[in-house]
Backbone as numpy.savetxt, mean C-alpha at the origin, in Angstrom:
# Nx Ny Nz CAx CAy CAz Cx Cy Cz
-4.71 -7.61 10.92 -5.13 -6.58 10.04 -4.85 -5.17 10.67
-4.95 -4.98 11.91 -4.64 -3.71 12.56 -3.34 -3.26 12.15
-2.37 -4.12 12.24 -1.00 -3.67 11.89 -0.87 -3.02 10.46
-1.61 -3.58 9.57 -1.60 -3.01 8.21 -2.17 -1.56 8.19
-3.13 -1.19 9.04 -3.61 0.06 9.28 -2.54 0.97 9.94
-1.84 0.45 10.83 -0.75 1.23 11.48 0.42 1.41 10.52
0.69 0.59 9.79 1.76 0.69 8.71 1.28 1.73 7.68
0.04 1.74 7.31 -0.45 2.65 6.33 -0.42 4.13 6.96
-0.78 4.28 8.17 -0.62 5.64 8.75 0.78 6.16 8.86
1.69 5.20 9.25 3.08 5.66 9.26 3.62 6.09 7.76
3.09 5.39 6.83 3.57 5.72 5.43 2.95 7.02 5.03
1.74 7.31 5.35 1.14 8.72 5.14 1.96 9.79 5.83
2.26 9.56 7.03 3.07 10.52 7.87 4.50 10.80 7.32
5.09 9.64 6.91 6.54 9.71 6.38 6.51 10.42 5.06
5.52 10.13 4.13 5.40 10.69 2.93 5.22 12.32 3.01
4.32 12.65 3.96 4.18 14.09 4.06 5.43 14.83 4.70
6.16 14.01 5.45 7.38 14.58 6.03 8.36 14.80 4.95
8.40 14.01 3.96 9.27 14.05 2.83 8.91 14.97 1.70
7.70 15.57 1.85 7.15 16.44 0.88 6.37 15.71 -0.27
6.04 14.38 0.05 5.27 13.50 -0.97 3.88 13.49 -0.58
3.03 12.77 -1.36 1.67 12.51 -1.00 1.50 11.03 -1.17
0.53 10.50 -0.41 0.20 9.14 -0.47 -1.22 8.90 -0.58
-1.73 7.81 -1.10 -3.17 7.47 -1.30 -3.31 5.95 -1.17
-4.47 5.51 -0.71 -4.87 4.05 -0.63 -5.59 3.75 -2.05
-5.17 2.62 -2.44 -5.96 1.99 -3.69 -7.13 1.22 -3.08
-8.30 1.62 -3.57 -9.57 1.19 -2.96 -9.94 -0.20 -3.45
-9.64 -0.60 -4.63 -10.04 -1.94 -5.11 -8.88 -2.50 -5.94
-8.74 -3.80 -5.85 -7.81 -4.46 -6.70 -8.21 -5.93 -6.72
-7.68 -6.62 -7.69 -7.93 -8.22 -7.84 -6.74 -8.83 -7.19
-7.16 -9.49 -6.07 -6.12 -10.23 -5.28 -5.22 -11.18 -6.05
-5.95 -12.11 -6.78 -5.21 -13.10 -7.56 -4.31 -12.55 -8.55
-4.71 -11.52 -9.31 -3.84 -10.92 -10.33 -2.64 -10.22 -9.64
-2.90 -9.54 -8.56 -1.78 -8.82 -7.91 -0.81 -9.75 -7.37
-1.15 -10.96 -6.84 -0.33 -11.89 -6.33 0.57 -12.47 -7.47
-0.11 -12.64 -8.55 0.66 -13.23 -9.82 1.71 -12.22 -10.22
1.19 -10.99 -10.46 2.08 -9.88 -11.03 3.37 -9.59 -10.19
3.06 -9.48 -8.84 4.07 -9.17 -7.85 4.88 -10.36 -7.39
4.42 -11.58 -7.85 4.98 -12.84 -7.41 5.08 -12.94 -5.84
3.98 -12.72 -5.31 3.77 -12.77 -3.85 3.66 -14.21 -3.43
4.38 -14.83 -2.44 4.23 -16.17 -2.08 2.75 -16.41 -1.65
2.27 -17.71 -1.89 0.89 -18.09 -1.53 0.61 -18.12 -0.08
1.64 -17.97 0.69 1.40 -17.93 2.15 1.10 -16.48 2.59
1.20 -15.44 1.68 1.00 -14.16 1.99 -0.32 -13.63 1.28
-0.96 -12.63 1.90 -2.07 -11.99 1.30 -2.04 -10.57 1.33
-2.32 -9.80 0.21 -2.19 -8.39 0.15 -3.42 -7.79 0.97
-3.08 -6.85 1.88 -4.10 -6.18 2.70 -4.26 -4.74 2.37
-3.10 -4.05 1.92 -3.11 -2.62 1.68 -2.28 -2.25 0.56
-2.81 -1.54 -0.37 -1.93 -1.18 -1.42 -1.94 0.47 -1.35
-0.81 1.11 -1.38 -0.71 2.49 -1.28 0.21 2.97 -2.39
-0.22 4.17 -2.96 0.75 4.81 -3.98 1.39 5.94 -3.21
2.62 6.28 -3.56 3.40 7.44 -2.90 4.16 8.02 -3.96
4.10 9.34 -4.00 4.83 10.16 -4.99 4.51 11.51 -4.94
5.05 12.36 -5.83 4.90 13.83 -5.89 3.40 14.05 -6.34
2.80 15.12 -5.82 1.50 15.50 -6.14 1.43 16.23 -7.57
0.47 16.02 -8.34 0.41 16.59 -9.77 0.28 18.19 -9.70
């Protein structure tokens, strides 16, 4: 799980470097997310981030 935090930090830094903003999604339903994104059952979502232009 530590690697997910490192990846998230790198995404924040890269987004800022590109003039974008990033944010963490604080809560989500694991099972629904796995279904919608067709994630293999051997994987588990640990971090969801949104990246884009600030409003």
